[in-house]
C-alpha positions as CSV (number, residue, x, y, z in Angstrom):
1,X,-27.4,-2.3,-9.4
2,X,-24.1,-2.5,-11.2
3,X,-20.6,-1.7,-9.8
4,X,-18.1,-0.7,-12.4
5,X,-14.7,-1.7,-11.1
6,X,-11.1,-2.5,-12.0
7,X,-9.1,-5.2,-10.1
8,X,-7.4,-3.8,-7.1
9,X,-8.5,-0.2,-7.7
10,X,-10.3,1.9,-5.1
11,X,-13.5,0.2,-6.4
12,X,-12.4,-2.7,-4.3
13,X,-13.7,-0.9,-1.2
14,X,-17.4,-0.7,-2.3
15,X,-17.1,-4.2,-3.8
16,X,-16.2,-5.5,-0.3
17,X,-18.9,-3.5,1.4
18,X,-21.6,-4.7,-1.0
19,X,-20.7,-8.2,-0.1
20,X,-20.6,-7.4,3.6
21,X,-24.1,-5.8,3.2
22,X,-25.5,-8.8,1.3
23,X,-27.0,-6.5,-1.3
24,X,-27.7,-7.9,-4.8
25,X,-25.4,-6.4,-7.4
26,X,-23.7,-7.1,-10.7
27,X,-20.1,-6.4,-11.7
28,X,-18.7,-4.8,-14.8
29,X,-15.0,-4.8,-15.2
30,X,-13.4,-1.7,-16.7
31,X,-10.2,-1.4,-18.7
32,X,-9.0,1.9,-17.3
33,X,-6.2,2.3,-19.9
34,X,-8.5,1.8,-22.8
35,X,-11.6,3.3,-21.1
36,X,-13.6,0.3,-22.2
37,X,-16.1,-2.1,-20.6
38,X,-18.3,-4.8,-22.0
39,X,-20.8,-2.3,-23.2
40,X,-18.2,-0.1,-25.1
41,X,-16.8,3.3,-24.2
42,X,-16.7,3.7,-20.4
43,X,-16.7,7.5,-20.5
44,X,-20.2,7.3,-21.9
45,X,-21.1,5.7,-18.5
46,X,-18.9,7.8,-16.3
47,X,-17.5,10.9,-17.9
48,X,-14.8,11.0,-15.2
49,X,-13.3,7.9,-16.8
50,X,-12.3,6.2,-13.5
51,X,-13.8,3.8,-11.0
52,X,-15.8,3.1,-8.9
53,X,-19.1,4.0,-10.4
54,X,-22.3,2.5,-9.1
55,X,-25.4,2.5,-11.4
56,X,-28.5,2.2,-9.2
57,X,-31.6,0.4,-10.2
58,X,-33.2,3.8,-10.8
59,X,-30.6,4.5,-13.4
60,X,-28.8,7.1,-11.3
61,X,-25.0,6.9,-11.3
62,X,-23.0,7.4,-8.1
63,X,-19.3,8.2,-8.2
64,X,-16.5,8.8,-5.7
65,X,-15.5,6.0,-3.4
66,X,-16.4,7.7,-0.2
67,X,-19.9,8.6,-1.4
68,X,-20.7,5.2,-2.7
69,X,-19.6,3.6,0.6
70,X,-22.0,5.9,2.5
71,X,-24.8,5.0,0.2
72,X,-24.2,1.3,0.7
73,X,-24.0,1.7,4.4
74,X,-27.3,3.6,4.5
75,X,-29.2,0.9,2.7
76,X,-29.4,-1.1,5.9
77,X,-28.7,1.0,9.1
78,X,-29.1,-2.1,11.3
79,X,-25.7,-3.3,10.1
80,X,-24.1,-0.3,11.6
81,X,-21.6,0.3,8.7
82,X,-22.1,4.0,9.6
83,X,-23.5,5.5,12.8
84,X,-27.0,7.1,12.7
85,X,-27.5,10.3,10.8
86,X,-27.0,13.4,13.0
87,X,-24.9,11.5,15.7
88,X,-21.5,12.7,16.6
89,X,-20.1,9.3,15.9
90,X,-21.3,9.6,12.3
91,X,-19.2,12.8,11.8
92,X,-16.2,11.0,13.2
93,X,-16.8,8.2,10.6
94,X,-17.1,10.8,7.9
95,X,-13.9,12.4,9.0
96,X,-12.2,9.0,8.5
97,X,-13.7,8.7,5.0
98,X,-12.5,12.2,4.1
99,X,-9.0,11.6,5.5
100,X,-8.6,8.3,3.6
101,X,-9.9,9.9,0.4
102,X,-7.8,13.1,0.5
103,X,-4.8,12.3,2.6
104,X,-4.2,8.6,1.7
105,X,-5.9,7.7,-1.5
106,X,-4.8,10.9,-3.4
107,X,-1.3,10.7,-2.0
108,X,-0.9,7.3,-3.7
109,X,-1.9,8.8,-7.1
110,X,1.2,9.6,-9.0
111,X,1.9,13.1,-10.5
112,X,3.9,11.2,-13.2
113,X,2.4,10.7,-16.6
114,X,1.8,7.3,-18.1
115,X,2.9,7.0,-21.7
116,X,2.9,10.8,-21.9
117,X,-0.7,11.1,-20.6
118,X,-1.8,12.3,-17.2
119,X,-3.7,9.5,-15.5
120,X,-5.4,8.7,-12.2
121,X,-3.0,5.8,-11.7
122,X,-0.3,4.5,-9.3
123,X,3.3,5.2,-10.1
124,X,4.9,2.8,-12.6
125,X,8.6,4.0,-12.3
126,X,11.1,3.4,-9.5
127,X,11.4,7.1,-8.8
128,X,7.7,7.6,-8.8
129,X,7.1,4.7,-6.5
130,X,9.8,5.9,-4.1
131,X,8.2,9.4,-4.0
132,X,4.9,7.7,-3.3
133,X,6.4,5.8,-0.3
134,X,7.9,9.1,1.0
135,X,4.6,10.9,0.8
136,X,2.2,8.3,2.1
137,X,4.3,6.8,4.9
138,X,3.6,9.7,7.4
139,X,-0.1,9.3,6.8
140,X,0.0,5.6,7.4
141,X,2.1,6.1,10.5
142,X,-0.6,8.4,11.9
143,X,-3.4,5.9,11.2
144,X,-1.3,3.2,12.9
145,X,-1.2,5.3,16.1
146,X,-5.0,5.9,16.0
147,X,-5.5,2.1,15.7
148,X,-3.4,1.3,18.8
149,X,-5.7,-0.7,21.0
150,X,-8.5,-0.9,18.5
151,X,-9.7,-3.7,16.2
152,X,-11.2,-1.2,13.7
153,X,-11.2,2.5,13.1
154,X,-14.3,3.0,15.2
155,X,-13.4,0.5,17.8
156,X,-14.6,-3.2,17.9
157,X,-17.1,-3.0,15.0
158,X,-16.1,-2.7,11.3
159,X,-17.6,0.3,9.5
160,X,-17.3,1.5,5.9
161,X,-14.1,3.5,6.4
162,X,-12.3,0.2,7.3
163,X,-12.9,-1.3,3.8
164,X,-11.5,1.9,2.3
165,X,-8.4,1.8,4.5
166,X,-7.9,-1.9,3.7
167,X,-7.8,-1.2,0.0
168,X,-5.3,1.5,0.6
169,X,-3.1,-1.0,2.5
170,X,-3.2,-3.3,-0.5
171,X,-1.8,-0.4,-2.5
172,X,0.9,0.1,0.2
173,X,2.0,-3.5,-0.3
174,X,2.1,-3.0,-4.1
175,X,4.6,-0.2,-3.4
176,X,6.7,-2.6,-1.3
177,X,5.9,-0.8,1.9
178,X,6.4,-3.2,4.9
179,X,3.3,-3.1,7.0
180,X,5.3,-4.6,9.8
181,X,6.7,-1.1,10.3
182,X,3.2,-0.2,11.7
183,X,2.1,-3.1,14.0
184,X,-1.4,-1.8,14.5
185,X,-1.9,-1.4,10.8
186,X,-0.5,-4.9,10.1
187,X,-2.8,-6.4,12.6
188,X,-5.7,-4.5,11.1
189,X,-4.8,-5.8,7.6
190,X,-4.7,-9.4,8.8
191,X,-8.0,-9.0,10.6
192,X,-9.6,-7.7,7.4
193,X,-8.1,-10.5,5.4
194,X,-9.9,-13.0,7.6
195,X,-13.3,-11.6,6.7
196,X,-15.2,-13.7,4.1
197,X,-16.4,-10.7,2.1
198,X,-12.8,-9.6,1.6
199,X,-11.7,-13.1,0.5
200,X,-14.6,-13.3,-1.9
201,X,-13.8,-9.9,-3.4
202,X,-10.1,-10.7,-3.9
203,X,-10.9,-14.0,-5.5
204,X,-13.5,-12.5,-7.9
205,X,-11.3,-9.5,-8.9
206,X,-8.0,-11.4,-9.3
207,X,-4.6,-9.8,-9.2
208,X,-4.3,-6.1,-10.2
209,X,-1.9,-5.1,-12.9
210,X,1.7,-5.1,-11.8
211,X,3.5,-1.9,-11.2
212,X,6.3,-2.6,-13.7
213,X,9.1,-0.2,-13.8
214,X,9.5,1.6,-17.1
215,X,12.5,0.8,-19.3
């Protein structure tokens, strides 16, 4: 299978989980500004034009971070990246995936336009970045309260919503948000950073593009 990704984008979450799962996969880096990958025009692969996209060995293409994470988790149920189908615990995990996707992830996406073009990107102006901090901070504060006394979102065991949350915290740091404001989130971030799959993913992807303020 092939994961189409961009360094530091939401595709980082399935990248981490693929490594946690020990599944064989290849990586294809996408230039999101130019919509290009090594094979040419990226929108010919994914008409949405953004990452992540996961091309399965069957040729099928999966998109949307929360869906791809579920698919990866279900490849080996023994790893417990998601609770069993039909269990109440699974619905709680899916609630976390949905919350992160709709209330955290999309809150980070700027309503500003990049070079006059609407884009699925983080803010690149001081005002846009400040507005992002204002919008996202109450969501992160709520997650911090839920993590009080827990190692991970589901308790002591890491599940797929955790890798999604971790990626969102890297976005928070890129917006100069101080995780120390939220002690449980800060401890969670450090705990995730200690995982080998996270370290491997960060090393392979390298640094994301800087959020440089526009002149």
